[in-house]
PDB file of N, CA, C, O and CB in Angstrom:
ATOM      1  N   UNK A   1       0.828  -1.191   0.000  1.00  0.00           N
ATOM      2  CA  UNK A   1       0.000   0.000   0.000  1.00  0.00           C
ATOM      3  C   UNK A   1       0.871   1.252   0.000  1.00  0.00           C
ATOM      4  O   UNK A   1       0.579   2.206  -0.722  1.00  0.00           O
ATOM      5  CB  UNK A   1      -0.941  -0.001   1.209  1.00  0.00           C
ATOM      6  N   UNK A   2       1.923   1.261   0.791  1.00  0.00           N
ATOM      7  CA  UNK A   2       2.769   2.451   0.858  1.00  0.00           C
ATOM      8  C   UNK A   2       3.387   2.774  -0.493  1.00  0.00           C
ATOM      9  O   UNK A   2       3.535   3.949  -0.827  1.00  0.00           O
ATOM     10  CB  UNK A   2       3.865   2.262   1.895  1.00  0.00           C
ATOM     11  N   UNK A   3       3.750   1.775  -1.275  1.00  0.00           N
ATOM     12  CA  UNK A   3       4.299   2.026  -2.615  1.00  0.00           C
ATOM     13  C   UNK A   3       3.270   2.711  -3.504  1.00  0.00           C
ATOM     14  O   UNK A   3       3.617   3.599  -4.282  1.00  0.00           O
ATOM     15  CB  UNK A   3       4.764   0.710  -3.264  1.00  0.00           C
ATOM     16  N   UNK A   4       2.000   2.304  -3.394  1.00  0.00           N
ATOM     17  CA  UNK A   4       0.954   2.960  -4.186  1.00  0.00           C
ATOM     18  C   UNK A   4       0.786   4.414  -3.750  1.00  0.00           C
ATOM     19  O   UNK A   4       0.644   5.299  -4.594  1.00  0.00           O
ATOM     20  CB  UNK A   4      -0.387   2.204  -4.051  1.00  0.00           C
ATOM     21  N   UNK A   5       0.802   4.669  -2.444  1.00  0.00           N
ATOM     22  CA  UNK A   5       0.665   6.040  -1.956  1.00  0.00           C
ATOM     23  C   UNK A   5       1.862   6.891  -2.374  1.00  0.00           C
ATOM     24  O   UNK A   5       1.705   8.064  -2.713  1.00  0.00           O
ATOM     25  CB  UNK A   5       0.516   6.052  -0.428  1.00  0.00           C
ATOM     26  N   UNK A   6       3.050   6.305  -2.349  1.00  0.00           N
ATOM     27  CA  UNK A   6       4.229   7.042  -2.789  1.00  0.00           C
ATOM     28  C   UNK A   6       4.137   7.412  -4.265  1.00  0.00           C
ATOM     29  O   UNK A   6       4.645   8.457  -4.673  1.00  0.00           O
ATOM     30  CB  UNK A   6       5.488   6.223  -2.536  1.00  0.00           C
ATOM     31  N   UNK A   7       3.493   6.565  -5.073  1.00  0.00           N
ATOM     32  CA  UNK A   7       3.317   6.859  -6.496  1.00  0.00           C
ATOM     33  C   UNK A   7       2.360   8.033  -6.710  1.00  0.00           C
ATOM     34  O   UNK A   7       2.339   8.624  -7.790  1.00  0.00           O
ATOM     35  CB  UNK A   7       2.797   5.619  -7.234  1.00  0.00           C
ATOM     36  N   UNK A   8       1.570   8.375  -5.689  1.00  0.00           N
ATOM     37  CA  UNK A   8       0.606   9.478  -5.782  1.00  0.00           C
ATOM     38  C   UNK A   8       1.077  10.738  -5.057  1.00  0.00           C
ATOM     39  O   UNK A   8       0.277  11.645  -4.823  1.00  0.00           O
ATOM     40  CB  UNK A   8      -0.730   9.042  -5.216  1.00  0.00           C
ATOM     41  N   UNK A   9       2.334  10.809  -4.705  1.00  0.00           N
ATOM     42  CA  UNK A   9       2.848  11.949  -3.957  1.00  0.00           C
ATOM     43  C   UNK A   9       2.553  13.268  -4.654  1.00  0.00           C
ATOM     44  O   UNK A   9       2.312  14.274  -3.986  1.00  0.00           O
ATOM     45  CB  UNK A   9       4.336  11.804  -3.746  1.00  0.00           C
ATOM     46  N   UNK A  10       2.569  13.285  -5.982  1.00  0.00           N
ATOM     47  CA  UNK A  10       2.280  14.522  -6.720  1.00  0.00           C
ATOM     48  C   UNK A  10       0.863  15.025  -6.479  1.00  0.00           C
ATOM     49  O   UNK A  10       0.596  16.210  -6.676  1.00  0.00           O
ATOM     50  CB  UNK A  10       2.491  14.303  -8.207  1.00  0.00           C
ATOM     51  N   UNK A  11      -0.055  14.152  -6.055  1.00  0.00           N
ATOM     52  CA  UNK A  11      -1.437  14.548  -5.783  1.00  0.00           C
ATOM     53  C   UNK A  11      -1.623  15.120  -4.386  1.00  0.00           C
ATOM     54  O   UNK A  11      -2.597  15.826  -4.126  1.00  0.00           O
ATOM     55  CB  UNK A  11      -2.353  13.367  -5.966  1.00  0.00           C
ATOM     56  N   UNK A  12      -0.691  14.817  -3.486  1.00  0.00           N
ATOM     57  CA  UNK A  12      -0.791  15.294  -2.118  1.00  0.00           C
ATOM     58  C   UNK A  12       0.527  15.099  -1.409  1.00  0.00           C
ATOM     59  O   UNK A  12       0.727  14.086  -0.740  1.00  0.00           O
ATOM     60  CB  UNK A  12      -1.913  14.577  -1.368  1.00  0.00           C
ATOM     61  N   UNK A  13       1.423  16.045  -1.544  1.00  0.00           N
ATOM     62  CA  UNK A  13       2.760  15.861  -0.989  1.00  0.00           C
ATOM     63  C   UNK A  13       2.879  16.141   0.508  1.00  0.00           C
ATOM     64  O   UNK A  13       3.933  15.885   1.089  1.00  0.00           O
ATOM     65  CB  UNK A  13       3.706  16.732  -1.714  1.00  0.00           C
ATOM     66  N   UNK A  14       1.839  16.654   1.143  1.00  0.00           N
ATOM     67  CA  UNK A  14       1.965  17.144   2.511  1.00  0.00           C
ATOM     68  C   UNK A  14       1.746  16.095   3.590  1.00  0.00           C
ATOM     69  O   UNK A  14       2.327  16.199   4.671  1.00  0.00           O
ATOM     70  CB  UNK A  14       1.011  18.242   2.719  1.00  0.00           C
ATOM     71  N   UNK A  15       0.927  15.093   3.326  1.00  0.00           N
ATOM     72  CA  UNK A  15       0.637  14.089   4.351  1.00  0.00           C
ATOM     73  C   UNK A  15       0.095  12.836   3.685  1.00  0.00           C
ATOM     74  O   UNK A  15      -0.333  12.859   2.531  1.00  0.00           O
ATOM     75  CB  UNK A  15      -0.373  14.633   5.398  1.00  0.00           C
ATOM     76  N   UNK A  16       0.122  11.756   4.429  1.00  0.00           N
ATOM     77  CA  UNK A  16      -0.460  10.507   3.952  1.00  0.00           C
ATOM     78  C   UNK A  16      -0.990   9.733   5.151  1.00  0.00           C
ATOM     79  O   UNK A  16      -0.577   9.963   6.287  1.00  0.00           O
ATOM     80  CB  UNK A  16       0.584   9.663   3.157  1.00  0.00           C
ATOM     81  N   UNK A  17      -1.915   8.808   4.878  1.00  0.00           N
ATOM     82  CA  UNK A  17      -2.455   7.967   5.942  1.00  0.00           C
ATOM     83  C   UNK A  17      -2.933   6.645   5.384  1.00  0.00           C
ATOM     84  O   UNK A  17      -3.328   6.550   4.222  1.00  0.00           O
ATOM     85  CB  UNK A  17      -3.595   8.676   6.666  1.00  0.00           C
ATOM     86  N   UNK A  18      -2.893   5.629   6.225  1.00  0.00           N
ATOM     87  CA  UNK A  18      -3.347   4.290   5.838  1.00  0.00           C
ATOM     88  C   UNK A  18      -4.234   3.750   6.947  1.00  0.00           C
ATOM     89  O   UNK A  18      -3.936   3.907   8.131  1.00  0.00           O
ATOM     90  CB  UNK A  18      -2.137   3.329   5.569  1.00  0.00           C
ATOM     91  N   UNK A  19      -5.324   3.112   6.551  1.00  0.00           N
ATOM     92  CA  UNK A  19      -6.188   2.380   7.469  1.00  0.00           C
ATOM     93  C   UNK A  19      -6.181   0.931   7.025  1.00  0.00           C
ATOM     94  O   UNK A  19      -6.531   0.632   5.882  1.00  0.00           O
ATOM     95  CB  UNK A  19      -7.647   2.967   7.499  1.00  0.00           C
ATOM     96  N   UNK A  20      -5.791   0.031   7.905  1.00  0.00           N
ATOM     97  CA  UNK A  20      -5.828  -1.399   7.609  1.00  0.00           C
ATOM     98  C   UNK A  20      -6.671  -2.077   8.684  1.00  0.00           C
ATOM     99  O   UNK A  20      -6.411  -1.943   9.879  1.00  0.00           O
ATOM    100  CB  UNK A  20      -4.381  -2.012   7.549  1.00  0.00           C
ATOM    101  N   UNK A  21      -7.683  -2.805   8.231  1.00  0.00           N
ATOM    102  CA  UNK A  21      -8.558  -3.548   9.128  1.00  0.00           C
ATOM    103  C   UNK A  21      -8.956  -4.824   8.407  1.00  0.00           C
ATOM    104  O   UNK A  21      -8.770  -4.922   7.194  1.00  0.00           O
ATOM    105  CB  UNK A  21      -9.820  -2.704   9.550  1.00  0.00           C
ATOM    106  N   UNK A  22      -9.494  -5.794   9.112  1.00  0.00           N
ATOM    107  CA  UNK A  22      -9.895  -7.032   8.440  1.00  0.00           C
ATOM    108  C   UNK A  22     -10.831  -6.764   7.257  1.00  0.00           C
ATOM    109  O   UNK A  22     -11.924  -6.224   7.430  1.00  0.00           O
ATOM    110  CB  UNK A  22     -10.574  -7.971   9.436  1.00  0.00           C
ATOM    111  N   UNK A  23     -10.401  -7.140   6.081  1.00  0.00           N
ATOM    112  CA  UNK A  23     -11.219  -7.009   4.882  1.00  0.00           C
ATOM    113  C   UNK A  23     -11.159  -5.669   4.186  1.00  0.00           C
ATOM    114  O   UNK A  23     -11.836  -5.485   3.174  1.00  0.00           O
ATOM    115  CB  UNK A  23     -12.599  -7.285   5.221  1.00  0.00           C
ATOM    116  N   UNK A  24     -10.367  -4.713   4.688  1.00  0.00           N
ATOM    117  CA  UNK A  24     -10.330  -3.386   4.066  1.00  0.00           C
ATOM    118  C   UNK A  24      -8.964  -2.725   4.273  1.00  0.00           C
ATOM    119  O   UNK A  24      -8.330  -2.859   5.320  1.00  0.00           O
ATOM    120  CB  UNK A  24     -11.448  -2.489   4.642  1.00  0.00           C
ATOM    121  N   UNK A  25      -8.545  -2.015   3.241  1.00  0.00           N
ATOM    122  CA  UNK A  25      -7.372  -1.156   3.320  1.00  0.00           C
ATOM    123  C   UNK A  25      -7.740   0.129   2.595  1.00  0.00           C
ATOM    124  O   UNK A  25      -8.239   0.088   1.471  1.00  0.00           O
ATOM    125  CB  UNK A  25      -6.086  -1.840   2.695  1.00  0.00           C
ATOM    126  N   UNK A  26      -7.496   1.269   3.233  1.00  0.00           N
ATOM    127  CA  UNK A  26      -7.771   2.565   2.615  1.00  0.00           C
ATOM    128  C   UNK A  26      -6.544   3.439   2.793  1.00  0.00           C
ATOM    129  O   UNK A  26      -5.908   3.432   3.848  1.00  0.00           O
ATOM    130  CB  UNK A  26      -9.040   3.241   3.234  1.00  0.00           C
ATOM    131  N   UNK A  27      -6.218   4.191   1.754  1.00  0.00           N
ATOM    132  CA  UNK A  27      -5.072   5.077   1.827  1.00  0.00           C
ATOM    133  C   UNK A  27      -5.409   6.441   1.269  1.00  0.00           C
ATOM    134  O   UNK A  27      -6.318   6.584   0.451  1.00  0.00           O
ATOM    135  CB  UNK A  27      -3.893   4.483   1.086  1.00  0.00           C
ATOM    136  N   UNK A  28      -4.672   7.441   1.714  1.00  0.00           N
ATOM    137  CA  UNK A  28      -4.928   8.817   1.287  1.00  0.00           C
ATOM    138  C   UNK A  28      -3.621   9.589   1.193  1.00  0.00           C
ATOM    139  O   UNK A  28      -2.723   9.415   2.017  1.00  0.00           O
ATOM    140  CB  UNK A  28      -5.898   9.519   2.258  1.00  0.00           C
ATOM    141  N   UNK A  29      -3.525  10.442   0.184  1.00  0.00           N
ATOM    142  CA  UNK A  29      -2.456  11.440   0.075  1.00  0.00           C
ATOM    143  C   UNK A  29      -3.113  12.785   0.255  1.00  0.00           C
ATOM    144  O   UNK A  29      -4.256  12.963  -0.164  1.00  0.00           O
ATOM    145  CB  UNK A  29      -1.684  11.350  -1.304  1.00  0.00           C
ATOM    146  N   UNK A  30      -2.434  13.739   0.863  1.00  0.00           N
ATOM    147  CA  UNK A  30      -3.086  15.000   1.200  1.00  0.00           C
ATOM    148  C   UNK A  30      -2.257  16.205   0.796  1.00  0.00           C
ATOM    149  O   UNK A  30      -1.053  16.271   1.046  1.00  0.00           O
ATOM    150  CB  UNK A  30      -3.372  15.055   2.677  1.00  0.00           C
ATOM    151  N   UNK A  31      -2.933  17.156   0.166  1.00  0.00           N
ATOM    152  CA  UNK A  31      -2.412  18.491  -0.082  1.00  0.00           C
ATOM    153  C   UNK A  31      -3.112  19.409   0.911  1.00  0.00           C
ATOM    154  O   UNK A  31      -4.324  19.601   0.817  1.00  0.00           O
ATOM    155  CB  UNK A  31      -2.643  18.953  -1.583  1.00  0.00           C
ATOM    156  N   UNK A  32      -2.384  19.976   1.852  1.00  0.00           N
ATOM    157  CA  UNK A  32      -2.986  20.825   2.876  1.00  0.00           C
ATOM    158  C   UNK A  32      -3.321  22.182   2.273  1.00  0.00           C
ATOM    159  O   UNK A  32      -2.437  22.909   1.820  1.00  0.00           O
ATOM    160  CB  UNK A  32      -2.040  20.986   4.093  1.00  0.00           C
ATOM    161  N   UNK A  33      -4.628  22.519   2.273  1.00  0.00           N
ATOM    162  CA  UNK A  33      -5.090  23.780   1.700  1.00  0.00           C
ATOM    163  C   UNK A  33      -5.702  24.657   2.786  1.00  0.00           C
ATOM    164  O   UNK A  33      -5.248  25.781   3.004  1.00  0.00           O
ATOM    165  CB  UNK A  33      -6.113  23.524   0.573  1.00  0.00           C
ATOM    166  N   UNK A  34      -6.721  24.158   3.464  1.00  0.00           N
ATOM    167  CA  UNK A  34      -7.422  24.966   4.466  1.00  0.00           C
ATOM    168  C   UNK A  34      -7.048  24.527   5.878  1.00  0.00           C
ATOM    169  O   UNK A  34      -6.505  25.321   6.645  1.00  0.00           O
ATOM    170  CB  UNK A  34      -8.945  24.867   4.268  1.00  0.00           C
ATOM    171  N   UNK A  35      -7.325  23.298   6.225  1.00  0.00           N
ATOM    172  CA  UNK A  35      -7.104  22.802   7.586  1.00  0.00           C
ATOM    173  C   UNK A  35      -5.685  22.259   7.687  1.00  0.00           C
ATOM    174  O   UNK A  35      -5.456  21.058   7.544  1.00  0.00           O
ATOM    175  CB  UNK A  35      -8.148  21.702   7.964  1.00  0.00           C
ATOM    176  N   UNK A  36      -4.751  23.142   7.931  1.00  0.00           N
ATOM    177  CA  UNK A  36      -3.344  22.782   7.857  1.00  0.00           C
ATOM    178  C   UNK A  36      -2.896  21.885   9.001  1.00  0.00           C
ATOM    179  O   UNK A  36      -2.011  21.050   8.816  1.00  0.00           O
ATOM    180  CB  UNK A  36      -2.508  24.019   7.837  1.00  0.00           C
ATOM    181  N   UNK A  37      -3.482  22.038  10.163  1.00  0.00           N
ATOM    182  CA  UNK A  37      -2.961  21.332  11.333  1.00  0.00           C
ATOM    183  C   UNK A  37      -3.726  20.059  11.694  1.00  0.00           C
ATOM    184  O   UNK A  37      -3.118  19.096  12.159  1.00  0.00           O
ATOM    185  CB  UNK A  37      -2.970  22.249  12.503  1.00  0.00           C
ATOM    186  N   UNK A  38      -5.040  20.033  11.493  1.00  0.00           N
ATOM    187  CA  UNK A  38      -5.826  18.925  12.050  1.00  0.00           C
ATOM    188  C   UNK A  38      -6.595  18.119  11.015  1.00  0.00           C
ATOM    189  O   UNK A  38      -7.467  17.338  11.394  1.00  0.00           O
ATOM    190  CB  UNK A  38      -6.788  19.455  13.053  1.00  0.00           C
ATOM    191  N   UNK A  39      -6.320  18.266   9.760  1.00  0.00           N
ATOM    192  CA  UNK A  39      -7.118  17.595   8.743  1.00  0.00           C
ATOM    193  C   UNK A  39      -6.562  16.288   8.226  1.00  0.00           C
ATOM    194  O   UNK A  39      -7.043  15.779   7.213  1.00  0.00           O
ATOM    195  CB  UNK A  39      -7.300  18.491   7.620  1.00  0.00           C
ATOM    196  N   UNK A  40      -5.557  15.724   8.893  1.00  0.00           N
ATOM    197  CA  UNK A  40      -4.983  14.474   8.402  1.00  0.00           C
ATOM    198  C   UNK A  40      -5.997  13.343   8.494  1.00  0.00           C
ATOM    199  O   UNK A  40      -6.900  13.370   9.329  1.00  0.00           O
ATOM    200  CB  UNK A  40      -3.718  14.117   9.189  1.00  0.00           C
ATOM    201  N   UNK A  41      -5.840  12.360   7.638  1.00  0.00           N
ATOM    202  CA  UNK A  41      -6.774  11.248   7.538  1.00  0.00           C
ATOM    203  C   UNK A  41      -6.007   9.942   7.600  1.00  0.00           C
ATOM    204  O   UNK A  41      -4.785   9.944   7.451  1.00  0.00           O
ATOM    205  CB  UNK A  41      -7.604  11.333   6.239  1.00  0.00           C
ATOM    206  N   UNK A  42      -6.682   8.839   7.815  1.00  0.00           N
ATOM    207  CA  UNK A  42      -8.099   8.612   8.033  1.00  0.00           C
ATOM    208  C   UNK A  42      -8.592   9.307   9.308  1.00  0.00           C
ATOM    209  O   UNK A  42      -7.826   9.554  10.240  1.00  0.00           O
ATOM    210  CB  UNK A  42      -8.381   7.116   8.107  1.00  0.00           C
ATOM    211  N   UNK A  43      -9.884   9.611   9.317  1.00  0.00           N
ATOM    212  CA  UNK A  43     -10.528  10.273  10.451  1.00  0.00           C
ATOM    213  C   UNK A  43     -11.405   9.231  11.145  1.00  0.00           C
ATOM    214  O   UNK A  43     -12.145   8.497  10.490  1.00  0.00           O
ATOM    215  CB  UNK A  43     -11.375  11.531   9.991  1.00  0.00           C
ATOM    216  N   UNK A  44     -11.316   9.175  12.473  1.00  0.00           N
ATOM    217  CA  UNK A  44     -12.112   8.217  13.250  1.00  0.00           C
ATOM    218  C   UNK A  44     -13.134   8.967  14.090  1.00  0.00           C
ATOM    219  O   UNK A  44     -12.942  10.132  14.439  1.00  0.00           O
ATOM    220  CB  UNK A  44     -11.203   7.340  14.156  1.00  0.00           C
ATOM    221  N   UNK A  45     -14.235   8.269  14.410  1.00  0.00           N
ATOM    222  CA  UNK A  45     -15.189   8.849  15.351  1.00  0.00           C
ATOM    223  C   UNK A  45     -14.643   8.694  16.767  1.00  0.00           C
ATOM    224  O   UNK A  45     -13.535   8.192  16.955  1.00  0.00           O
ATOM    225  CB  UNK A  45     -16.589   8.176  15.219  1.00  0.00           C
ATOM    226  N   UNK A  46     -15.415   9.123  17.757  1.00  0.00           N
ATOM    227  CA  UNK A  46     -14.935   9.199  19.129  1.00  0.00           C
ATOM    228  C   UNK A  46     -14.456   7.862  19.683  1.00  0.00           C
ATOM    229  O   UNK A  46     -13.438   7.815  20.373  1.00  0.00           O
ATOM    230  CB  UNK A  46     -16.015   9.738  20.005  1.00  0.00           C
ATOM    231  N   UNK A  47     -15.171   6.772  19.394  1.00  0.00           N
ATOM    232  CA  UNK A  47     -14.764   5.475  19.940  1.00  0.00           C
ATOM    233  C   UNK A  47     -13.992   4.622  18.924  1.00  0.00           C
ATOM    234  O   UNK A  47     -13.751   3.436  19.152  1.00  0.00           O
ATOM    235  CB  UNK A  47     -15.989   4.713  20.418  1.00  0.00           C
ATOM    236  N   UNK A  48     -13.616   5.233  17.821  1.00  0.00           N
ATOM    237  CA  UNK A  48     -12.808   4.609  16.764  1.00  0.00           C
ATOM    238  C   UNK A  48     -13.454   3.355  16.173  1.00  0.00           C
ATOM    239  O   UNK A  48     -12.763   2.446  15.715  1.00  0.00           O
ATOM    240  CB  UNK A  48     -11.443   4.257  17.307  1.00  0.00           C
ATOM    241  N   UNK A  49     -14.790   3.320  16.191  1.00  0.00           N
ATOM    242  CA  UNK A  49     -15.510   2.223  15.549  1.00  0.00           C
ATOM    243  C   UNK A  49     -15.733   2.486  14.064  1.00  0.00           C
ATOM    244  O   UNK A  49     -15.901   1.550  13.282  1.00  0.00           O
ATOM    245  CB  UNK A  49     -16.845   1.998  16.239  1.00  0.00           C
ATOM    246  N   UNK A  50     -15.735   3.762  13.677  1.00  0.00           N
ATOM    247  CA  UNK A  50     -15.921   4.159  12.290  1.00  0.00           C
ATOM    248  C   UNK A  50     -14.735   5.003  11.850  1.00  0.00           C
ATOM    249  O   UNK A  50     -14.240   5.842  12.603  1.00  0.00           O
ATOM    250  CB  UNK A  50     -17.248   4.933  12.106  1.00  0.00           C
ATOM    251  N   UNK A  51     -14.286   4.771  10.618  1.00  0.00           N
ATOM    252  CA  UNK A  51     -13.196   5.547  10.028  1.00  0.00           C
ATOM    253  C   UNK A  51     -13.621   5.980   8.634  1.00  0.00           C
ATOM    254  O   UNK A  51     -14.429   5.319   7.980  1.00  0.00           O
ATOM    255  CB  UNK A  51     -11.866   4.722   9.980  1.00  0.00           C
ATOM    256  N   UNK A  52     -13.061   7.106   8.187  1.00  0.00           N
ATOM    257  CA  UNK A  52     -13.403   7.618   6.865  1.00  0.00           C
ATOM    258  C   UNK A  52     -12.170   8.245   6.233  1.00  0.00           C
ATOM    259  O   UNK A  52     -11.324   8.821   6.917  1.00  0.00           O
ATOM    260  CB  UNK A  52     -14.560   8.646   6.949  1.00  0.00           C
ATOM    261  N   UNK A  53     -12.085   8.121   4.916  1.00  0.00           N
ATOM    262  CA  UNK A  53     -11.150   8.902   4.116  1.00  0.00           C
ATOM    263  C   UNK A  53     -11.984   9.617   3.074  1.00  0.00           C
ATOM    264  O   UNK A  53     -12.902   9.032   2.498  1.00  0.00           O
ATOM    265  CB  UNK A  53     -10.027   8.001   3.455  1.00  0.00           C
ATOM    266  N   UNK A  54     -11.671  10.878   2.828  1.00  0.00           N
ATOM    267  CA  UNK A  54     -12.450  11.662   1.879  1.00  0.00           C
ATOM    268  C   UNK A  54     -11.525  12.359   0.897  1.00  0.00           C
ATOM    269  O   UNK A  54     -10.379  12.681   1.210  1.00  0.00           O
ATOM    270  CB  UNK A  54     -13.329  12.688   2.609  1.00  0.00           C
ATOM    271  N   UNK A  55     -12.046  12.579  -0.283  1.00  0.00           N
ATOM    272  CA  UNK A  55     -11.310  13.278  -1.320  1.00  0.00           C
ATOM    273  C   UNK A  55     -12.018  14.595  -1.563  1.00  0.00           C
ATOM    274  O   UNK A  55     -13.017  14.645  -2.281  1.00  0.00           O
ATOM    275  CB  UNK A  55     -11.206  12.430  -2.631  1.00  0.00           C
ATOM    276  N   UNK A  56     -11.509  15.654  -0.973  1.00  0.00           N
ATOM    277  CA  UNK A  56     -12.132  16.949  -1.189  1.00  0.00           C
ATOM    278  C   UNK A  56     -11.952  17.881  -0.018  1.00  0.00           C
ATOM    279  O   UNK A  56     -11.414  17.504   1.023  1.00  0.00           O
ATOM    280  CB  UNK A  56     -13.583  16.778  -1.471  1.00  0.00           C
ATOM    281  N   UNK A  57     -12.413  19.113  -0.202  1.00  0.00           N
ATOM    282  CA  UNK A  57     -12.372  20.153   0.814  1.00  0.00           C
ATOM    283  C   UNK A  57     -13.745  20.804   0.889  1.00  0.00           C
ATOM    284  O   UNK A  57     -14.435  20.927  -0.123  1.00  0.00           O
ATOM    285  CB  UNK A  57     -11.266  21.207   0.503  1.00  0.00           C
ATOM    286  N   UNK A  58     -14.133  21.212   2.069  1.00  0.00           N
ATOM    287  CA  UNK A  58     -15.317  22.027   2.241  1.00  0.00           C
ATOM    288  C   UNK A  58     -14.849  23.474   2.313  1.00  0.00           C
ATOM    289  O   UNK A  58     -14.401  23.929   3.365  1.00  0.00           O
ATOM    290  CB  UNK A  58     -16.131  21.611   3.519  1.00  0.00           C
ATOM    291  N   UNK A  59     -14.951  24.197   1.209  1.00  0.00           N
ATOM    292  CA  UNK A  59     -14.510  25.582   1.203  1.00  0.00           C
ATOM    293  C   UNK A  59     -15.487  26.496   1.922  1.00  0.00           C
ATOM    294  O   UNK A  59     -15.108  27.589   2.343  1.00  0.00           O
ATOM    295  CB  UNK A  59     -14.315  26.055  -0.212  1.00  0.00           C
ATOM    296  N   UNK A  60     -16.739  26.071   2.072  1.00  0.00           N
ATOM    297  CA  UNK A  60     -17.722  26.867   2.811  1.00  0.00           C
ATOM    298  C   UNK A  60     -17.974  26.249   4.190  1.00  0.00           C
ATOM    299  O   UNK A  60     -19.089  26.279   4.712  1.00  0.00           O
ATOM    300  CB  UNK A  60     -19.051  26.973   2.014  1.00  0.00           C
ATOM    301  N   UNK A  61     -16.901  25.687   4.763  1.00  0.00           N
ATOM    302  CA  UNK A  61     -17.006  24.993   6.040  1.00  0.00           C
ATOM    303  C   UNK A  61     -17.510  25.892   7.164  1.00  0.00           C
ATOM    304  O   UNK A  61     -18.187  25.406   8.070  1.00  0.00           O
ATOM    305  CB  UNK A  61     -15.668  24.418   6.417  1.00  0.00           C
ATOM    306  N   UNK A  62     -17.201  27.183   7.134  1.00  0.00           N
ATOM    307  CA  UNK A  62     -17.598  28.082   8.221  1.00  0.00           C
ATOM    308  C   UNK A  62     -19.124  28.152   8.337  1.00  0.00           C
ATOM    309  O   UNK A  62     -19.665  28.190   9.442  1.00  0.00           O
ATOM    310  CB  UNK A  62     -17.015  29.493   7.993  1.00  0.00           C
ATOM    311  N   UNK A  63     -19.806  28.169   7.200  1.00  0.00           N
ATOM    312  CA  UNK A  63     -21.274  28.210   7.232  1.00  0.00           C
ATOM    313  C   UNK A  63     -21.823  26.933   7.863  1.00  0.00           C
ATOM    314  O   UNK A  63     -22.712  26.989   8.712  1.00  0.00           O
ATOM    315  CB  UNK A  63     -21.849  28.394   5.804  1.00  0.00           C
ATOM    316  N   UNK A  64     -21.293  25.784   7.448  1.00  0.00           N
ATOM    317  CA  UNK A  64     -21.763  24.518   8.003  1.00  0.00           C
ATOM    318  C   UNK A  64     -21.418  24.406   9.486  1.00  0.00           C
ATOM    319  O   UNK A  64     -22.205  23.860  10.261  1.00  0.00           O
ATOM    320  CB  UNK A  64     -21.158  23.342   7.231  1.00  0.00           C
ATOM    321  N   UNK A  65     -20.265  24.909   9.889  1.00  0.00           N
ATOM    322  CA  UNK A  65     -19.891  24.877  11.297  1.00  0.00           C
ATOM    323  C   UNK A  65     -20.872  25.682  12.133  1.00  0.00           C
ATOM    324  O   UNK A  65     -21.268  25.248  13.215  1.00  0.00           O
ATOM    325  CB  UNK A  65     -18.471  25.410  11.487  1.00  0.00           C
ATOM    326  N   UNK A  66     -21.269  26.856  11.639  1.00  0.00           N
ATOM    327  CA  UNK A  66     -22.261  27.675  12.370  1.00  0.00           C
ATOM    328  C   UNK A  66     -23.591  26.928  12.501  1.00  0.00           C
ATOM    329  O   UNK A  66     -24.211  26.936  13.564  1.00  0.00           O
ATOM    330  CB  UNK A  66     -22.486  29.034  11.647  1.00  0.00           C
ATOM    331  N   UNK A  67     -24.021  26.283  11.414  1.00  0.00           N
ATOM    332  CA  UNK A  67     -25.284  25.531  11.460  1.00  0.00           C
ATOM    333  C   UNK A  67     -25.207  24.370  12.440  1.00  0.00           C
ATOM    334  O   UNK A  67     -26.145  24.142  13.204  1.00  0.00           O
ATOM    335  CB  UNK A  67     -25.644  25.007  10.068  1.00  0.00           C
ATOM    336  N   UNK A  68     -24.108  23.639  12.427  1.00  0.00           N
ATOM    337  CA  UNK A  68     -23.954  22.516  13.343  1.00  0.00           C
ATOM    338  C   UNK A  68     -23.866  22.993  14.791  1.00  0.00           C
ATOM    339  O   UNK A  68     -24.419  22.360  15.690  1.00  0.00           O
ATOM    340  CB  UNK A  68     -22.712  21.704  12.981  1.00  0.00           C
ATOM    341  N   UNK A  69     -23.174  24.101  15.015  1.00  0.00           N
ATOM    342  CA  UNK A  69     -23.090  24.658  16.361  1.00  0.00           C
ATOM    343  C   UNK A  69     -24.471  25.080  16.865  1.00  0.00           C
ATOM    344  O   UNK A  69     -24.789  24.891  18.039  1.00  0.00           O
ATOM    345  CB  UNK A  69     -22.129  25.853  16.385  1.00  0.00           C
ATOM    346  N   UNK A  70     -25.291  25.652  15.975  1.00  0.00           N
ATOM    347  CA  UNK A  70     -26.637  26.063  16.366  1.00  0.00           C
ATOM    348  C   UNK A  70     -27.486  24.874  16.753  1.00  0.00           C
ATOM    349  O   UNK A  70     -28.281  24.954  17.689  1.00  0.00           O
ATOM    350  CB  UNK A  70     -27.307  26.830  15.243  1.00  0.00           C
ATOM    351  N   UNK A  71     -27.325  23.769  16.042  1.00  0.00           N
ATOM    352  CA  UNK A  71     -28.095  22.557  16.338  1.00  0.00           C
ATOM    353  C   UNK A  71     -27.654  21.952  17.667  1.00  0.00           C
ATOM    354  O   UNK A  71     -28.487  21.528  18.469  1.00  0.00           O
ATOM    355  CB  UNK A  71     -27.938  21.523  15.206  1.00  0.00           C
ATOM    356  N   UNK A  72     -26.343  21.912  17.896  1.00  0.00           N
ATOM    357  CA  UNK A  72     -25.822  21.250  19.090  1.00  0.00           C
ATOM    358  C   UNK A  72     -25.814  22.152  20.316  1.00  0.00           C
ATOM    359  O   UNK A  72     -25.581  21.681  21.429  1.00  0.00           O
ATOM    360  CB  UNK A  72     -24.430  20.752  18.829  1.00  0.00           C
ATOM    361  N   UNK A  73     -26.064  23.439  20.125  1.00  0.00           N
ATOM    362  CA  UNK A  73     -26.099  24.373  21.237  1.00  0.00           C
ATOM    363  C   UNK A  73     -24.740  24.911  21.650  1.00  0.00           C
ATOM    364  O   UNK A  73     -24.631  25.542  22.702  1.00  0.00           O
ATOM    365  CB  UNK A  73     -26.729  23.724  22.396  1.00  0.00           C
ATOM    366  N   UNK A  74     -23.706  24.684  20.861  1.00  0.00           N
ATOM    367  CA  UNK A  74     -22.361  25.200  21.185  1.00  0.00           C
ATOM    368  C   UNK A  74     -22.218  26.654  20.832  1.00  0.00           C
ATOM    369  O   UNK A  74     -21.154  27.238  21.039  1.00  0.00           O
ATOM    370  CB  UNK A  74     -21.294  24.403  20.465  1.00  0.00           C
TER     371      UNK A  74
END
């Protein structure tokens, strides 16, 4: 898997991540654009039962953050 990710360095030279679990392997290369410090992947939920890798950026993240904060009361 690491050799495949290294072959994609031109797509995301800033970071990489691998998730290996029974029956699944997921890898990601990352170009840091907006979330420079905390956007590395794979991303896990609080109890690490779910993991995700995504291809993309939310450029209007501030609007969604305000909406989510309003729903959760933060």
